[in-house]
DSSP file (Angstrom, degrees, kcal/mol; ACC not computed):
  #  RESIDUE AA STRUCTURE BP1 BP2  ACC     N-H-->O    O-->H-N    N-H-->O    O-->H-N    TCO  KAPPA ALPHA  PHI   PSI    X-CA   Y-CA   Z-CA
    1    1 A X     >        0   0    0      0, 0.0     4,-2.0     0, 0.0     5,-0.2   0.000 360.0 360.0 360.0 -41.3  -79.8  -75.5   57.9
    2    2 A X  H  >  +     0   0    0      1,-0.2     4,-1.9     2,-0.2     5,-0.1   0.857 360.0  50.4 -64.0 -35.5  -80.9  -71.8   58.2
    3    3 A X  H  > S+     0   0    0      2,-0.2     4,-2.2     1,-0.2    -1,-0.2   0.850 108.3  53.0 -73.5 -34.3  -79.9  -71.6   61.9
    4    4 A X  H  > S+     0   0    0      2,-0.2     4,-2.3     1,-0.2    -2,-0.2   0.928 109.7  49.0 -62.6 -44.8  -76.5  -73.1   61.1
    5    5 A X  H  X S+     0   0    0     -4,-2.0     4,-2.6     1,-0.2    -2,-0.2   0.880 110.5  50.8 -64.2 -38.7  -75.9  -70.5   58.5
    6    6 A X  H  X S+     0   0    0     -4,-1.9     4,-2.2     2,-0.2    -1,-0.2   0.899 110.6  47.7 -64.2 -39.5  -76.9  -67.8   60.9
    7    7 A X  H  X S+     0   0    0     -4,-2.2     4,-2.5     2,-0.2    -2,-0.2   0.881 112.9  50.0 -71.2 -34.9  -74.5  -69.1   63.6
    8    8 A X  H  X S+     0   0    0     -4,-2.3     4,-2.9     2,-0.2     5,-0.2   0.945 112.8  47.0 -61.8 -50.2  -71.6  -69.3   60.9
    9    9 A X  H  X S+     0   0    0     -4,-2.6     4,-2.1     1,-0.2    -2,-0.2   0.875 112.7  47.6 -61.0 -41.8  -72.4  -65.8   59.8
   10   10 A X  H  X S+     0   0    0     -4,-2.2     4,-2.5     2,-0.2    -1,-0.2   0.911 113.0  49.5 -69.9 -42.2  -72.5  -64.4   63.4
   11   11 A X  H  X S+     0   0    0     -4,-2.5     4,-3.0     1,-0.2     5,-0.2   0.932 111.1  49.1 -57.3 -48.3  -69.3  -66.2   64.2
   12   12 A X  H  X S+     0   0    0     -4,-2.9     4,-2.1     1,-0.2    -2,-0.2   0.895 111.7  49.4 -62.8 -38.7  -67.5  -64.9   61.2
   13   13 A X  H  X S+     0   0    0     -4,-2.1     4,-2.4    -5,-0.2    -1,-0.2   0.938 113.3  45.6 -67.1 -44.0  -68.7  -61.3   62.0
   14   14 A X  H  X S+     0   0    0     -4,-2.5     4,-2.5     2,-0.2    -2,-0.2   0.915 112.3  51.0 -61.0 -44.8  -67.6  -61.6   65.6
   15   15 A X  H  X S+     0   0    0     -4,-3.0     4,-2.3     2,-0.2    -1,-0.2   0.886 110.1  51.3 -59.2 -40.3  -64.2  -63.0   64.5
   16   16 A X  H  X S+     0   0    0     -4,-2.1     4,-2.4    -5,-0.2    -2,-0.2   0.928 110.2  48.4 -65.8 -45.4  -63.9  -60.1   62.0
   17   17 A X  H  X S+     0   0    0     -4,-2.4     4,-2.4     2,-0.2    -2,-0.2   0.873 110.0  51.6 -62.9 -36.8  -64.5  -57.6   64.7
   18   18 A X  H  X S+     0   0    0     -4,-2.5     4,-2.4     2,-0.2    -2,-0.2   0.924 110.8  48.8 -63.8 -43.6  -62.0  -59.2   67.0
   19   19 A X  H  X S+     0   0    0     -4,-2.3     4,-2.3     1,-0.2    -2,-0.2   0.920 111.3  49.1 -60.9 -45.9  -59.4  -59.1   64.3
   20   20 A X  H  X S+     0   0    0     -4,-2.4     4,-2.3     2,-0.2    -1,-0.2   0.893 109.7  52.0 -63.5 -38.7  -60.1  -55.5   63.6
   21   21 A X  H  X S+     0   0    0     -4,-2.4     4,-2.5     2,-0.2    -1,-0.2   0.905 109.0  50.2 -61.8 -41.9  -59.9  -54.6   67.3
   22   22 A X  H  X S+     0   0    0     -4,-2.4     4,-2.5     2,-0.2     5,-0.2   0.924 110.7  50.3 -64.3 -42.7  -56.4  -56.4   67.6
   23   23 A X  H  X S+     0   0    0     -4,-2.3     4,-2.3     1,-0.2    -2,-0.2   0.918 111.9  46.1 -61.8 -44.9  -55.2  -54.5   64.6
   24   24 A X  H  X S+     0   0    0     -4,-2.3     4,-2.2     1,-0.2    -1,-0.2   0.914 113.2  49.9 -64.9 -41.1  -56.3  -51.1   66.0
   25   25 A X  H  X S+     0   0    0     -4,-2.5     4,-2.4     1,-0.2    -2,-0.2   0.887 110.3  50.1 -68.5 -36.6  -54.9  -51.9   69.4
   26   26 A X  H  X S+     0   0    0     -4,-2.5     4,-2.1     2,-0.2    -1,-0.2   0.912 110.8  49.9 -64.1 -41.3  -51.5  -52.9   67.8
   27   27 A X  H  X S+     0   0    0     -4,-2.3     4,-2.2    -5,-0.2    -2,-0.2   0.889 110.3  50.1 -65.6 -36.9  -51.5  -49.6   65.8
   28   28 A X  H  X S+     0   0    0     -4,-2.2     4,-3.3     2,-0.2     5,-0.3   0.915 107.6  53.4 -69.5 -40.0  -52.2  -47.6   68.9
   29   29 A X  H  X S+     0   0    0     -4,-2.4     4,-2.1     1,-0.2    -2,-0.2   0.885 108.9  49.9 -61.4 -36.0  -49.4  -49.4   70.8
   30   30 A X  H  X S+     0   0    0     -4,-2.1     4,-0.7     2,-0.2    -1,-0.2   0.927 114.1  44.3 -64.8 -44.2  -47.0  -48.4   68.0
   31   31 A X  H >< S+     0   0    0     -4,-2.2     3,-1.0     1,-0.2    -2,-0.2   0.935 114.7  48.7 -66.5 -43.8  -48.1  -44.9   68.1
   32   32 A X  H 3< S+     0   0    0     -4,-3.3    -1,-0.2     1,-0.2    -2,-0.2   0.830 105.0  59.8 -63.2 -33.0  -48.0  -44.8   71.9
   33   33 A X  H 3< S-     0   0    0     -4,-2.1    -1,-0.2    -5,-0.3     3,-0.2   0.700 105.9-137.6 -73.8 -14.8  -44.5  -46.4   71.9
   34   34 A X    <<  -     0   0    0     -3,-1.0    -1,-0.2    -4,-0.7    -2,-0.1  -0.363  26.5 -63.9  93.0-175.1  -43.1  -43.4   69.9
   35   35 A X  S    S+     0   0    0     -2,-0.1    -1,-0.2    -3,-0.1   101,-0.1   0.760  97.7  95.5 -85.0 -27.4  -40.8  -43.0   67.0
   36   36 A X        -     0   0    0     -3,-0.2     2,-0.2     1,-0.1    97,-0.1  -0.291  54.7-157.4 -78.2 154.3  -37.7  -44.3   68.6
   37   37 A X    >   +     0   0    0     95,-0.4     3,-1.4     1,-0.1     7,-0.2  -0.605  23.2 162.2-128.1  65.4  -36.4  -47.9   68.3
   38   38 A X  T 3  S+     0   0    0      1,-0.3    -1,-0.1    -2,-0.2    -2,-0.0   0.480  77.0  52.1 -71.5   0.2  -34.0  -48.4   71.3
   39   39 A X  T 3  S+     0   0    0     -3,-0.1     2,-0.8     5,-0.0    -1,-0.3   0.456  82.7  99.7-111.2  -4.1  -34.2  -52.2   70.9
   40   40 A X    <>  -     0   0    0     -3,-1.4     4,-2.5     1,-0.2     5,-0.2  -0.739  57.2-160.4 -86.2 111.3  -33.3  -52.4   67.2
   41   41 A X  H  > S+     0   0    0     -2,-0.8     4,-2.1     1,-0.2    -1,-0.2   0.846  88.5  50.1 -60.9 -38.9  -29.7  -53.4   67.0
   42   42 A X  H  > S+     0   0    0      2,-0.2     4,-1.9     1,-0.2    -1,-0.2   0.924 112.5  46.9 -64.6 -48.4  -29.2  -52.2   63.4
   43   43 A X  H  > S+     0   0    0      1,-0.2     4,-2.9     2,-0.2    -2,-0.2   0.903 112.8  50.6 -60.8 -43.8  -30.8  -48.8   64.1
   44   44 A X  H  X S+     0   0    0     -4,-2.5     4,-2.8     2,-0.2    -2,-0.2   0.867 107.9  52.2 -64.7 -38.3  -28.6  -48.5   67.3
   45   45 A X  H  X S+     0   0    0     -4,-2.1     4,-1.9     2,-0.2    -1,-0.2   0.940 114.5  42.5 -62.1 -46.4  -25.4  -49.3   65.4
   46   46 A X  H  X S+     0   0    0     -4,-1.9     4,-2.6     1,-0.2     5,-0.2   0.934 114.5  52.5 -67.1 -44.0  -26.2  -46.6   62.8
   47   47 A X  H  X S+     0   0    0     -4,-2.9     4,-3.0     1,-0.2    -2,-0.2   0.906 107.5  50.4 -57.8 -44.4  -27.3  -44.2   65.5
   48   48 A X  H  X S+     0   0    0     -4,-2.8     4,-2.2     2,-0.2    -1,-0.2   0.918 112.1  47.2 -63.1 -44.1  -24.1  -44.7   67.5
   49   49 A X  H  X S+     0   0    0     -4,-1.9     4,-1.7     2,-0.2    -2,-0.2   0.926 114.9  46.3 -60.7 -47.7  -21.9  -43.9   64.4
   50   50 A X  H  X S+     0   0    0     -4,-2.6     4,-2.8     2,-0.2     5,-0.3   0.874 110.7  53.1 -64.8 -38.5  -24.0  -40.9   63.5
   51   51 A X  H  X>S+     0   0    0     -4,-3.0     4,-3.0    -5,-0.2     5,-2.5   0.956 109.4  48.4 -59.3 -49.8  -24.0  -39.6   67.0
   52   52 A X  H  <5S+     0   0    0     -4,-2.2     5,-0.2     1,-0.2    -1,-0.2   0.851 117.9  41.7 -60.9 -36.0  -20.2  -39.8   67.1
   53   53 A X  H  <5S+     0   0    0     -4,-1.7    -1,-0.2    -5,-0.2    -2,-0.2   0.846 131.5  19.2 -76.8 -37.1  -19.9  -38.0   63.8
   54   54 A X  H  <5S+     0   0    0     -4,-2.8    -3,-0.2    -5,-0.1    -2,-0.2   0.591 132.1  24.3-117.7 -12.9  -22.5  -35.3   64.3
   55   55 A X  T >X5S+     0   0    0     -4,-3.0     4,-2.8    -5,-0.3     3,-1.7   0.681  97.3  76.3-124.8 -38.7  -23.3  -34.9   68.0
   56   56 A X  H 3><S+     0   0    0     -5,-2.5     4,-2.1     1,-0.3     5,-0.2   0.799  83.9  67.7 -59.7 -34.4  -20.4  -36.0   70.3
   57   57 A X  H 34 S+     0   0    0     -5,-0.2    -1,-0.3     1,-0.2     4,-0.1   0.784 120.9  19.9 -62.5 -25.1  -18.2  -32.9   69.6
   58   58 A X  H <4 S+     0   0    0     -3,-1.7    -2,-0.2     2,-0.1    -1,-0.2   0.790 133.5  38.6-102.6 -49.8  -20.8  -30.8   71.6
   59   59 A X  H  < S-     0   0    0     -4,-2.8     6,-3.3     1,-0.1    25,-0.4   0.540 113.5-104.7 -84.2  -5.3  -22.8  -33.4   73.7
   60   60 A X    ><  -     0   0    0     -4,-2.1     3,-1.9    -5,-0.4    -3,-0.1   0.277  18.6-100.2  91.0 138.9  -19.9  -35.6   74.6
   61   61 A X  T 3  S+     0   0    0      1,-0.3    -1,-0.1    -5,-0.2    -5,-0.1   0.833 128.8  42.8 -57.7 -33.8  -18.8  -39.0   73.4
   62   62 A X  T 3  S-     0   0    0     -6,-0.1    -1,-0.3     3,-0.1    -2,-0.1   0.112 121.1-107.5-104.6  24.1  -20.5  -40.4   76.5
   63   63 A X  S <  S+     0   0    0     -3,-1.9    21,-1.8     1,-0.1    22,-1.6   0.677  79.7 134.8  66.1  20.6  -23.5  -38.2   76.2
   64   64 A X        -     0   0    0     19,-0.2    19,-0.3     1,-0.2    -4,-0.2   0.488  59.7-120.2 -82.9  -3.1  -22.3  -36.2   79.2
   65   65 A X        -     0   0    0     -6,-3.3    17,-0.2    17,-0.4    -1,-0.2  -0.095  26.7 -75.8  87.3 171.0  -22.9  -32.7   77.8
   66   66 A X  S    S+     0   0    0     15,-3.2     2,-0.3     1,-0.2    -1,-0.1   0.904 107.2   0.3 -77.2 -38.9  -20.7  -29.8   77.1
   67   67 A X        -     0   0    0     14,-0.6     3,-0.5     1,-0.1    -1,-0.2  -0.954  69.5-113.7-145.7 161.5  -20.2  -28.5   80.6
   68   68 A X  S    S+     0   0    0     -2,-0.3     2,-1.2     1,-0.3     3,-0.2   0.894 114.2  54.0 -70.0 -35.3  -21.3  -29.5   84.1
   69   69 A X    >   +     0   0    0      1,-0.2     3,-1.2     2,-0.1    -1,-0.3  -0.499  67.7 152.5 -92.3  64.9  -23.4  -26.4   84.5
   70   70 A X  T 3   +     0   0    0     -2,-1.2    -1,-0.2    -3,-0.5    10,-0.1   0.470  60.1  69.2 -73.5  -4.2  -25.4  -26.9   81.3
   71   71 A X  T 3  S+     0   0    0     -3,-0.2     2,-0.4     8,-0.1    -1,-0.2   0.416  91.6  68.3 -96.6   1.2  -28.5  -25.0   82.6
   72   72 A X  S <  S-     0   0    0     -3,-1.2     8,-0.7     6,-0.0     6,-0.1  -0.930  90.5-104.8-118.6 142.8  -26.7  -21.5   82.6
   73   73 A X  B     -A   79   0A   0     -2,-0.4     6,-0.3     6,-0.2     5,-0.1  -0.320  34.9-122.9 -63.1 145.9  -25.6  -19.6   79.5
   74   74 A X    >   -     0   0    0      4,-3.5     3,-2.2     1,-0.1    -1,-0.1  -0.152  40.3 -84.1 -78.5-176.1  -21.9  -19.5   78.6
   75   75 A X  T 3  S+     0   0    0      1,-0.3    -1,-0.1     2,-0.1    -2,-0.1   0.697 130.2  60.1 -64.0 -19.6  -19.9  -16.4   78.2
   76   76 A X  T 3  S-     0   0    0      2,-0.2    -1,-0.3     1,-0.0     3,-0.1   0.424 117.0-112.6 -86.0   0.0  -21.1  -16.2   74.6
   77   77 A X  S <  S+     0   0    0     -3,-2.2     2,-0.2     1,-0.3    39,-0.2   0.316  80.8 119.2  87.1  -7.6  -24.7  -16.0   75.9
   78   78 A X  S    S-     0   0    0     -5,-0.1    -4,-3.5    37,-0.1     2,-0.4  -0.607  70.4-112.0 -90.7 146.9  -25.6  -19.4   74.4
   79   79 A X  B     -A   73   0A   0     37,-0.4    39,-0.4    -6,-0.3    -6,-0.2  -0.640  37.9-115.0 -73.9 135.3  -26.8  -22.3   76.4
   80   80 A X        -     0   0    0     -8,-0.7     2,-0.3    -2,-0.4    -1,-0.1  -0.205  39.3 -87.0 -64.8 158.1  -24.2  -25.1   76.4
   81   81 A X        -     0   0    0    -23,-0.1   -15,-3.2     1,-0.1   -14,-0.6  -0.523  51.8-133.6 -67.7 129.5  -25.1  -28.4   74.9
   82   82 A X        -     0   0    0     -2,-0.3   -17,-0.4   -17,-0.2     2,-0.1  -0.339  22.7 -94.5 -81.0 165.8  -26.9  -30.5   77.5
   83   83 A X        -     0   0    0    -19,-0.3     7,-0.6   -18,-0.1     6,-0.6  -0.485  21.2-155.0 -71.3 149.6  -26.1  -34.1   78.4
   84   84 A X        +     0   0    0    -21,-1.8   -20,-0.2   -25,-0.4    -1,-0.1   0.382  67.3  93.9-103.7  -0.1  -28.2  -36.7   76.7
   85   85 A X  S >  S-     0   0    0    -22,-1.6     3,-1.6     1,-0.1     6,-0.3  -0.071 103.8 -77.7 -77.8-170.4  -27.7  -39.3   79.5
   86   86 A X  T 3  S+     0   0    0      1,-0.3    -1,-0.1    55,-0.2    56,-0.0   0.645 127.7  64.6 -69.6 -12.1  -30.2  -39.7   82.3
   87   87 A X  T 3  S+     0   0    0      2,-0.0    -1,-0.3     3,-0.0    -4,-0.1   0.586  96.6  70.7 -85.5  -8.3  -28.8  -36.6   84.1
   88   88 A X  S <  S-     0   0    0     -3,-1.6    -4,-0.1    -6,-0.1     3,-0.1  -0.059  89.6-108.1 -90.5-164.3  -29.9  -34.4   81.3
   89   89 A X  S >  S+     0   0    0     -6,-0.6     3,-2.2     1,-0.1     4,-0.1   0.487  86.9  97.3-104.6  -7.1  -33.3  -33.1   80.1
   90   90 A X  G >  S+     0   0    0     -7,-0.6     3,-1.7     1,-0.3    -1,-0.1   0.885  80.5  56.0 -54.5 -45.7  -33.6  -35.0   76.8
   91   91 A X  G 3  S+     0   0    0     -6,-0.3    -1,-0.3     1,-0.3    -2,-0.1   0.565  91.9  74.6 -71.4  -5.2  -35.8  -37.7   78.3
   92   92 A X  G <  S+     0   0    0     -3,-2.2     2,-0.4     2,-0.1    -1,-0.3   0.412  88.8  70.5 -80.8   2.4  -38.2  -35.1   79.4
   93   93 A X  S <  S-     0   0    0     -3,-1.7    61,-0.1    -4,-0.1    60,-0.1  -0.941  87.3-112.5-123.3 140.3  -39.5  -34.6   75.9
   94   94 A X     >  -     0   0    0     -2,-0.4     4,-2.5    59,-0.1     3,-0.5  -0.222  35.9-103.8 -64.6 160.3  -41.6  -37.0   73.8
   95   95 A X  H  > S+     0   0    0      1,-0.2     4,-3.2     2,-0.2     5,-0.2   0.930 119.2  55.3 -51.1 -50.9  -40.0  -38.6   70.7
   96   96 A X  H  > S+     0   0    0      1,-0.2     4,-2.1     2,-0.2    -1,-0.2   0.852 109.7  45.7 -57.1 -36.2  -41.8  -36.3   68.3
   97   97 A X  H  > S+     0   0    0     -3,-0.5     4,-2.9     2,-0.2    -1,-0.2   0.905 112.3  50.9 -70.8 -41.5  -40.5  -33.2   70.0
   98   98 A X  H  X S+     0   0    0     -4,-2.5     4,-2.1     1,-0.2    -2,-0.2   0.917 112.8  48.1 -59.3 -42.6  -36.9  -34.6   70.1
   99   99 A X  H  X S+     0   0    0     -4,-3.2     4,-2.9    -5,-0.3     5,-0.2   0.947 111.9  47.3 -65.4 -46.8  -37.2  -35.4   66.4
  100  100 A X  H  X>S+     0   0    0     -4,-2.1     4,-2.9    -5,-0.2     5,-0.6   0.904 112.0  51.1 -63.0 -43.8  -38.6  -31.9   65.6
  101  101 A X  H  X5S+     0   0    0     -4,-2.9     4,-1.5     3,-0.2    -1,-0.2   0.913 114.5  44.4 -58.8 -42.9  -35.7  -30.2   67.7
  102  102 A X  H  <5S+     0   0    0     -4,-2.1    20,-1.8    -5,-0.2    -2,-0.2   0.941 120.1  38.8 -67.5 -48.4  -33.1  -32.3   65.9
  103  103 A X  H  <5S+     0   0    0     -4,-2.9    20,-1.5    -5,-0.2    -2,-0.2   0.918 133.8  19.0 -70.3 -47.6  -34.5  -31.8   62.4
  104  104 A X  H  <5S-     0   0    0     -4,-2.9     4,-0.4    -5,-0.2    -3,-0.2   0.571 108.9-110.5-106.6 -15.3  -35.6  -28.1   62.5
  105  105 A X     X< -     0   0    0     -4,-1.5     4,-2.5    -5,-0.6     5,-0.2   0.008  32.2 -83.4  92.2 157.3  -33.6  -26.8   65.5
  106  106 A X  H  > S+     0   0    0      2,-0.2     4,-2.3     1,-0.2     6,-0.3   0.842 124.2  57.0 -63.0 -38.5  -34.9  -25.7   68.9
  107  107 A X  H  4>S+     0   0    0      1,-0.2     5,-2.2     2,-0.2     4,-0.4   0.961 116.6  33.3 -67.3 -48.9  -35.8  -22.2   67.8
  108  108 A X  H  45S+     0   0    0     -4,-0.4     3,-0.3     3,-0.2    -2,-0.2   0.877 117.6  53.7 -76.3 -33.1  -38.2  -23.4   65.0
  109  109 A X  H  <5S+     0   0    0     -4,-2.5    -2,-0.2     1,-0.2    -1,-0.2   0.888 120.8  31.7 -66.9 -37.7  -39.4  -26.5   66.9
  110  110 A X  T  <5S-     0   0    0     -4,-2.3    -1,-0.2    -5,-0.2    -2,-0.2   0.377 106.1-125.2 -98.9   2.5  -40.4  -24.5   70.0
  111  111 A X  T   5 +     0   0    0     -4,-0.4     2,-0.4    -3,-0.3    -3,-0.2   0.935  47.0 175.6  49.5  50.5  -41.4  -21.3   68.0
  112  112 A X      < -     0   0    0     -5,-2.2     3,-0.3    -6,-0.3     2,-0.3  -0.726  19.0-155.2 -94.8 138.6  -39.1  -19.3   70.1
  113  113 A X  S    S+     0   0    0     -2,-0.4     3,-0.1     1,-0.2    -5,-0.0  -0.829  75.2  13.9-105.7 147.3  -38.4  -15.6   69.4
  114  114 A X  S    S+     0   0    0     -2,-0.3     2,-0.4     1,-0.2    -1,-0.2   0.903  97.3 123.6  51.7  47.2  -35.3  -13.7   70.4
  115  115 A X        -     0   0    0     -3,-0.3     2,-0.3     2,-0.0    -1,-0.2  -0.995  42.1-166.0-136.2 130.2  -33.5  -17.0   71.2
  116  116 A X        -     0   0    0     -2,-0.4   -37,-0.4   -39,-0.2     2,-0.3  -0.876   6.6-175.8-116.9 150.8  -30.3  -18.1   69.6
  117  117 A X        -     0   0    0     -2,-0.3   -37,-0.1     2,-0.1   -39,-0.0  -0.987  30.9-146.8-143.6 146.9  -28.8  -21.6   69.8
  118  118 A X        +     0   0    0    -39,-0.4     2,-0.4    -2,-0.3    -1,-0.1   0.459  68.9 116.2 -88.5  -1.3  -25.6  -23.2   68.7
  119  119 A X        -     0   0    0      1,-0.1   -13,-0.1   -61,-0.0    -2,-0.1  -0.528  67.3-130.0 -68.8 120.2  -27.6  -26.4   68.0
  120  120 A X        -     0   0    0     -2,-0.4     2,-0.5   -15,-0.1   -15,-0.1  -0.290  12.0-116.7 -66.3 158.4  -27.4  -27.1   64.2
  121  121 A X        -     0   0    0    -17,-0.1     3,-0.3     1,-0.1   -18,-0.2  -0.871  26.3-168.9 -94.6 127.9  -30.4  -27.8   62.1
  122  122 A X    >>  +     0   0    0    -20,-1.8     4,-2.5    -2,-0.5     3,-1.1   0.276  55.1 105.7-104.6  10.1  -30.1  -31.3   60.7
  123  123 A X  T 34 S+     0   0    0    -20,-1.5    -1,-0.2     1,-0.3   -19,-0.1   0.842  92.8  35.3 -62.5 -30.3  -32.9  -31.3   58.1
  124  124 A X  T 34 S+     0   0    0     -3,-0.3    -1,-0.3   -21,-0.2    -2,-0.1   0.384 121.9  47.8 -98.8   1.8  -30.4  -31.1   55.2
  125  125 A X  T <4 S+     0   0    0     -3,-1.1     2,-0.3     1,-0.3    -2,-0.2   0.801 112.9  32.7-106.5 -45.4  -27.7  -33.2   56.9
  126  126 A X  S  < S-     0   0    0     -4,-2.5    -1,-0.3   -23,-0.1     2,-0.1  -0.844  76.3-124.2-116.2 147.8  -29.5  -36.4   58.2
  127  127 A X     >  -     0   0    0     -2,-0.3     4,-2.4    -3,-0.1     5,-0.2  -0.358  35.6-103.4 -76.5 170.2  -32.4  -38.2   56.8
  128  128 A X  H  > S+     0   0    0      1,-0.2     4,-2.5     2,-0.2     5,-0.2   0.925 125.7  51.3 -58.4 -45.2  -35.5  -38.7   59.0
  129  129 A X  H  > S+     0   0    0      1,-0.2     4,-1.7     2,-0.2    -1,-0.2   0.813 109.0  50.6 -65.7 -28.0  -34.4  -42.4   59.5
  130  130 A X  H  > S+     0   0    0      2,-0.2     4,-2.5     1,-0.2    -1,-0.2   0.896 110.1  50.8 -75.0 -42.3  -30.8  -41.2   60.5
  131  131 A X  H  X S+     0   0    0     -4,-2.4     4,-2.5     1,-0.2     5,-0.2   0.928 111.0  47.5 -60.7 -44.6  -32.3  -38.7   63.1
  132  132 A X  H  X S+     0   0    0     -4,-2.5     4,-2.9     1,-0.2   -95,-0.4   0.904 110.3  53.3 -62.8 -40.3  -34.5  -41.5   64.5
  133  133 A X  H  X S+     0   0    0     -4,-1.7     4,-2.5    -5,-0.2    -2,-0.2   0.929 110.0  47.4 -61.8 -44.8  -31.4  -43.8   64.7
  134  134 A X  H  X S+     0   0    0     -4,-2.5     4,-2.3     2,-0.2    -2,-0.2   0.958 115.1  44.0 -58.4 -53.0  -29.4  -41.1   66.6
  135  135 A X  H  X S+     0   0    0     -4,-2.5     4,-2.8     1,-0.2    -2,-0.2   0.860 112.6  53.2 -63.9 -36.0  -32.3  -40.5   69.1
  136  136 A X  H  X S+     0   0    0     -4,-2.9     4,-2.5    -5,-0.2    -1,-0.2   0.925 108.1  51.3 -63.8 -43.0  -32.9  -44.3   69.4
  137  137 A X  H  X S+     0   0    0     -4,-2.5     4,-0.7   -94,-0.2    -2,-0.2   0.931 111.0  47.7 -58.4 -46.2  -29.2  -44.7   70.2
  138  138 A X  H >< S+     0   0    0     -4,-2.3     3,-1.2     1,-0.2     4,-0.4   0.941 111.9  49.4 -62.3 -44.9  -29.4  -42.0   72.9
  139  139 A X  H >< S+     0   0    0     -4,-2.8     3,-1.9     1,-0.2    -1,-0.2   0.889 101.9  63.4 -56.1 -42.1  -32.5  -43.6   74.4
  140  140 A X  H 3< S+     0   0    0     -4,-2.5    -1,-0.2     1,-0.3    -2,-0.2   0.697  98.2  57.1 -61.5 -19.5  -30.9  -47.0   74.5
  141  141 A X  T << S+     0   0    0     -3,-1.2    -1,-0.3    -4,-0.7   -55,-0.2   0.633  85.9 100.1 -89.0 -10.9  -28.3  -45.7   77.0
  142  142 A X  S <  S-     0   0    0     -3,-1.9   -57,-0.0    -4,-0.4    -3,-0.0  -0.435  84.0-100.2 -75.5 148.5  -30.8  -44.6   79.6
  143  143 A X    >>  -     0   0    0      1,-0.1     4,-2.4    -2,-0.1     3,-0.7  -0.280  36.7-106.2 -57.7 150.2  -31.6  -46.8   82.6
  144  144 A X  H 3> S+     0   0    0      1,-0.2     4,-2.4     2,-0.2     5,-0.2   0.871 119.5  55.6 -52.9 -42.0  -34.7  -48.9   82.4
  145  145 A X  H 3> S+     0   0    0      2,-0.2     4,-1.8     1,-0.2    -1,-0.2   0.896 110.7  44.4 -56.6 -41.5  -36.6  -46.6   84.8
  146  146 A X  H <> S+     0   0    0     -3,-0.7     4,-2.6     2,-0.2    -1,-0.2   0.921 113.2  49.9 -68.3 -45.1  -35.9  -43.6   82.7
  147  147 A X  H  X S+     0   0    0     -4,-2.4     4,-2.1     1,-0.2    -2,-0.2   0.858 111.0  50.2 -63.5 -35.3  -36.8  -45.4   79.5
  148  148 A X  H  X S+     0   0    0     -4,-2.4     4,-2.3    -5,-0.3    -1,-0.2   0.890 110.8  48.6 -68.5 -41.9  -40.1  -46.6   81.0
  149  149 A X  H  X S+     0   0    0     -4,-1.8     4,-2.2    -5,-0.2    -2,-0.2   0.898 112.3  50.1 -66.2 -40.5  -41.0  -43.1   82.2
  150  150 A X  H  X S+     0   0    0     -4,-2.6     4,-2.1     2,-0.2    -2,-0.2   0.869 108.1  51.2 -67.0 -38.2  -40.2  -41.8   78.7
  151  151 A X  H  X S+     0   0    0     -4,-2.1     4,-2.0     2,-0.2    -2,-0.2   0.911 108.7  52.5 -63.6 -41.6  -42.4  -44.5   77.1
  152  152 A X  H  X S+     0   0    0     -4,-2.3     4,-2.4     1,-0.2    -2,-0.2   0.931 108.6  51.3 -60.7 -44.6  -45.2  -43.4   79.4
  153  153 A X  H  X S+     0   0    0     -4,-2.2     4,-3.3     1,-0.2    -1,-0.2   0.921 106.9  52.5 -55.7 -46.2  -44.8  -39.9   78.3
  154  154 A X  H  X S+     0   0    0     -4,-2.1     4,-2.3     1,-0.2    -1,-0.2   0.866 107.7  52.2 -54.0 -41.0  -44.9  -40.9   74.7
  155  155 A X  H  X S+     0   0    0     -4,-2.0     4,-0.9     2,-0.2    -2,-0.2   0.921 112.7  43.9 -66.8 -44.0  -48.2  -42.7   75.4
  156  156 A X  H >X S+     0   0    0     -4,-2.4     3,-0.8     1,-0.2     4,-0.7   0.931 112.8  52.6 -65.1 -45.1  -49.7  -39.5   77.0
  157  157 A X  H >< S+     0   0    0     -4,-3.3     3,-1.4     1,-0.2    -2,-0.2   0.911 103.6  57.4 -56.3 -41.7  -48.4  -37.3   74.3
  158  158 A X  H 3< S+     0   0    0     -4,-2.3    -1,-0.2     1,-0.3    -2,-0.2   0.806 105.3  52.0 -58.3 -29.6  -49.9  -39.5   71.6
  159  159 A X  H << S+     0   0    0     -4,-0.9    -1,-0.3    -3,-0.8    -2,-0.2   0.624  88.0 100.2 -81.2 -15.6  -53.3  -39.0   73.1
  160  160 A X  S << S-     0   0    0     -3,-1.4     2,-0.2    -4,-0.7    -3,-0.0  -0.421  84.3-106.0 -73.3 144.1  -53.0  -35.2   73.2
  161  161 A X              0   0    0      1,-0.1    -1,-0.1    -2,-0.1    -2,-0.1  -0.503 360.0 360.0 -69.3 139.2  -54.8  -33.2   70.4
  162  162 A X              0   0    0     -2,-0.2    -1,-0.1    -4,-0.1    -2,-0.0   0.384 360.0 360.0-102.4 360.0  -52.4  -31.9   67.8
């Protein structure tokens, strides 16, 4: 009887450890996957609407950017709004950085001095969930290869010390 109790206790302990490991791995996958939800149809519908209302006037309705030469300052000295499609630079940044740039502006997010930008700060315009929706919509338009590379970048970024 004592041996049976010992086996049951050992089995229960191992099962508990397995469940705990699965939970931890699932949480790590969520963190590694990033903030954005490019597969969630409700999030994407909201994001597309918000993008059209808040972003398309500069970044283009088709995410094409303000001008073809978006890497050079305009006559006003400001950088033009870049494309958010696969030809742009947006996907080169992890989700958290894209979120911070959108919420706080590029100057604050990157701690830039002597830099001006026409990019509005959205912290008092859009909620965090709305910012995530817009960025999720943008990501949903990228080809699979770009989205996969972006996911890999998010996974690497999640492992970096903050």
